[in-house]
C-alpha positions in Angstrom: 92.0 147.8 150.9 92.1 151.3 152.2 88.8 153.1 151.4 88.8 156.0 149.0 87.6 158.3 151.7 87.2 158.1 155.5 84.2 156.3 157.1 84.2 158.1 160.4 82.7 161.6 161.0 85.4 164.2 161.1 83.6 166.0 163.9 82.3 163.3 166.3 84.0 160.0 165.1 80.7 158.2 164.5 80.2 156.0 161.4 79.5 158.3 158.5 78.9 158.2 154.8 78.0 161.8 153.8 81.0 163.2 151.9 81.8 166.9 152.0 80.8 168.2 148.5 83.6 170.8 148.5 86.3 168.2 148.9 84.8 165.5 146.7 86.6 164.6 143.5 89.5 167.1 143.8 92.7 166.0 142.0 95.8 164.9 143.8 98.8 167.2 143.9 100.8 164.9 146.3 99.8 161.3 146.7 96.9 161.0 149.1 96.4 164.7 149.7 93.0 165.0 148.0 91.0 162.6 150.2 87.9 164.4 151.4 86.2 163.9 154.7 82.7 162.6 155.8 80.1 163.6 158.3 77.3 161.7 160.0 74.9 164.7 159.7 74.5 168.3 158.7 75.0 169.5 162.3 78.4 167.9 162.6 79.4 169.4 159.2 78.5 172.9 160.4 80.2 172.4 163.8 83.5 171.3 162.1 83.5 174.0 159.4 86.0 176.4 161.1 88.6 173.6 161.3 87.9 172.3 157.8 87.2 175.4 155.7 90.8 176.2 154.6 91.5 172.6 153.4 88.1 172.4 151.8 88.5 175.7 149.9 92.0 174.6 148.7 90.6 171.3 147.3 87.6 173.2 145.9 90.1 175.5 143.9 91.8 172.4 142.6 88.5 170.9 141.5 87.6 174.1 139.6 91.0 174.1 138.0 90.4 170.6 136.8 87.0 171.5 135.4 88.4 174.5 133.6 91.1 172.3 132.0 88.4 169.9 130.8 86.4 172.9 129.3 89.6 174.1 127.5 90.4 170.8 126.0 86.8 170.2 124.9 86.8 173.7 123.3 89.9 173.0 121.3 88.6 169.6 120.1 85.2 170.9 119.3 86.6 173.9 117.3 88.7 171.6 115.3 86.0 169.0 114.8 83.7 171.6 113.2 86.3 173.5 111.2 88.9 170.9 110.2 91.5 172.0 107.6 93.3 168.7 106.6 92.1 166.5 103.7 92.5 163.2 105.6 92.0 159.9 103.7 93.0 157.2 106.3 93.9 156.9 110.0 96.1 153.9 111.0 98.1 152.9 114.1 101.3 151.1 113.1 104.6 150.5 114.9 103.7 152.9 117.8 102.8 155.8 115.4 99.3 157.0 114.6 99.6 157.8 110.9 97.2 160.4 109.4 97.2 159.9 105.7 96.3 163.1 103.8 95.9 164.4 100.3 98.7 167.0 100.4 97.5 170.2 98.7 99.6 172.3 96.3 100.9 175.5 97.7 98.7 177.4 95.3 95.5 175.7 96.6 93.5 176.8 99.6 93.1 174.4 102.5 90.0 172.1 102.5 87.9 173.2 105.4 84.9 171.3 106.8 83.8 168.8 109.5 86.3 166.2 110.7 85.9 163.0 108.7 84.6 160.9 111.6 84.0 157.9 109.4 87.8 157.3 109.3 87.9 156.0 112.9 85.7 154.9 115.7 88.5 155.1 118.3 88.0 158.3 120.4 91.8 158.5 121.3 92.7 158.3 117.6 90.1 161.0 116.8 91.3 163.3 119.5 95.0 162.8 118.5 94.1 163.7 114.9 92.2 166.8 116.0 95.0 168.0 118.2 98.0 167.1 115.9 100.3 170.1 115.6 97.7 172.3 117.3 99.4 173.5 120.5 100.2 176.9 119.0 96.6 177.2 117.9 95.4 176.2 121.3 97.5 178.9 123.0 96.0 181.6 120.9 92.4 180.3 120.6 91.9 179.6 124.3 93.5 182.7 125.8 90.3 184.6 126.5 88.5 181.5 127.7 91.4 180.5 130.0 91.5 183.8 131.7 87.8 184.1 132.0 87.4 180.6 133.6 90.3 181.0 136.0 89.2 184.6 137.0 85.8 183.3 138.2 87.1 180.0 139.6 90.7 179.9 140.6 93.1 182.5 142.0 96.2 181.8 140.0 99.1 182.8 137.8 99.1 181.6 134.2 102.2 181.2 132.1 103.0 179.4 128.8 106.2 177.6 128.0 107.7 175.1 125.4 108.7 171.6 126.4 110.3 168.7 124.6 108.3 165.5 125.2 110.9 162.8 125.7 108.4 159.9 126.4 105.1 160.1 124.5 102.7 157.3 124.8 102.3 157.4 121.0 103.4 159.7 118.2 101.0 161.2 115.7 102.3 161.9 112.2 100.9 163.3 109.0 101.7 161.2 105.9 103.0 162.7 103.7 104.4 165.4 106.0 107.5 166.6 107.8 108.9 164.8 110.9 107.6 166.9 113.8 109.0 164.7 116.6 111.5 167.3 117.7 109.0 170.2 117.6 108.4 171.8 121.0 105.1 171.3 122.7 103.5 174.4 124.3 101.6 174.0 127.5 100.2 176.2 130.3 101.8 176.4 133.7 99.2 177.4 136.3 100.3 178.4 139.8 97.6 178.4 142.4 98.0 181.5 144.6 98.5 181.2 148.3 99.9 177.7 147.8 103.1 176.0 146.5 101.2 174.2 143.7 102.1 174.5 140.1 100.1 172.6 137.5 100.4 171.9 133.8 97.3 172.3 131.6 97.8 170.4 128.4 94.9 170.8 126.0 96.7 169.3 123.0 98.5 166.5 124.7 96.2 163.9 123.2 98.4 164.0 120.1 101.0 162.2 122.2 98.4 159.8 123.7 98.1 161.7 126.9 94.6 161.5 128.4 95.0 163.7 131.5 94.7 167.4 130.9 95.7 168.6 134.4 98.9 167.3 135.9 101.2 168.5 138.7 104.2 170.3 137.2 106.9 168.0 138.6 104.9 164.9 137.8 104.4 166.0 134.2 108.1 166.6 133.7 109.1 163.3 135.3 106.5 161.0 133.7 107.0 162.4 130.2 110.8 162.8 130.4 110.4 166.5 129.5 113.0 169.2 129.2 112.1 172.9 129.0 112.8 174.6 125.7 111.8 178.1 126.8 111.4 180.0 130.1 107.8 180.5 131.3 106.2 183.7 129.9 103.1 185.5 131.0 100.1 184.1 129.1 98.5 187.1 127.4 97.4 185.5 124.1 94.4 186.7 122.1 92.5 184.4 119.7 94.5 185.7 116.7 97.9 186.3 118.2 99.6 183.6 116.1 97.8 184.7 112.9 98.8 188.3 113.5 102.4 187.2 113.5 102.0 184.9 110.5 100.6 187.9 108.6 103.9 189.7 108.9 105.9 186.8 107.4 106.4 187.2 103.6 106.9 183.4 103.2 103.3 182.8 104.4 101.7 185.6 102.4 103.3 185.2 98.9 100.2 183.9 97.2 96.5 184.5 97.4 95.6 181.0 98.8 97.9 181.6 101.8 96.3 185.0 102.5 92.8 183.5 102.2 93.6 180.7 104.6 94.7 183.2 107.2 91.7 185.3 106.6 89.2 182.4 107.0 91.0 181.1 110.1 90.8 184.6 111.6 87.1 184.7 111.0 86.6 181.4 112.7 88.7 182.4 115.7 86.8 185.7 116.2 83.5 183.7 115.9 84.8 181.5 118.7 85.6 184.5 120.8 82.0 185.7 120.4 80.8 182.4 121.9 83.1 182.8 124.8 81.9 186.3 125.5 78.3 185.3 125.6 78.2 181.7 126.9 80.7 181.5 129.7 79.1 182.6 133.0 80.5 182.9 136.4 78.9 179.7 137.6 80.1 177.3 134.9 82.6 175.6 137.3 80.2 175.2 140.2 77.9 172.4 141.2 78.1 168.7 141.7 79.9 166.3 139.3 76.6 165.5 137.6 75.7 169.2 137.3 79.1 170.0 135.8 78.9 167.2 133.3 75.5 168.6 132.2 77.1 172.1 131.8 80.1 170.7 129.9 77.9 168.7 127.5 75.7 171.8 127.0 78.7 174.0 126.4 80.1 171.6 123.7 76.8 171.3 121.9 76.3 175.0 122.0 79.8 175.6 120.7 79.2 173.2 117.8 76.0 174.9 116.8 77.7 178.3 117.0 80.7 177.4 115.0 78.6 175.9 112.2 77.0 179.3 111.7 80.2 181.0 110.4 
């Protein structure tokens, strides 16, 4: 079996086991193009740097993009977990569909907001699918500030949003009772890494289709999921309340007091989230070893939970 990374020093050819930290754990864009290199000692690593630095920095940018994508997905799910607005009664997987049974509220009643009912499932994939169900529009607005802040400090890139039709989901998630949303477009981010030909999809709400990966090369995403584009890519300039600002202009969504109150409460929660992003996302959040980043991500999630509970 071919080793996951080389075993000979890139500088002198001797047996080596010390992996370059800058290359380590970067995601693949093309098969096999993210394999890092190893050195036998620090002197060899320093001596080889002028030859290696361009490749190392490119893989380092990819790694930071992957870390940013994980933070974005964790932020959406944490936000939803603390401030859930569906009165779920049962979660059941049947005939390839994850069914989310709900007490459907009357149009004159306000939504029931509170923590996600974790007792309904011990399956993390089912929980994430329920949290992300029909949330791609929310994700685009909620995560706008955070996305730009993360990529500004970590990845030189262009950011666009676009709508896709998912032709091959792993699973479907459906509210019962509820409308058939299988033909609804799915909104994702398309991130182009500057000074390269790379284009990536960041899919924070893809877990509603059973997708586990949050960062996938553009062409691979389209092919694996049998996607067709519904809209042309547009510059990603969303604010936390962009969708709510639009909803507030639609008479059909503002006819009764309960609808207006729901929008008001959601706006308050979004702005509260923005406050956390402003004060808790530093320029070094994407740096460090894999273990150090995991600690930062865990701390970020716990801090966000505590913050959102104080609305």
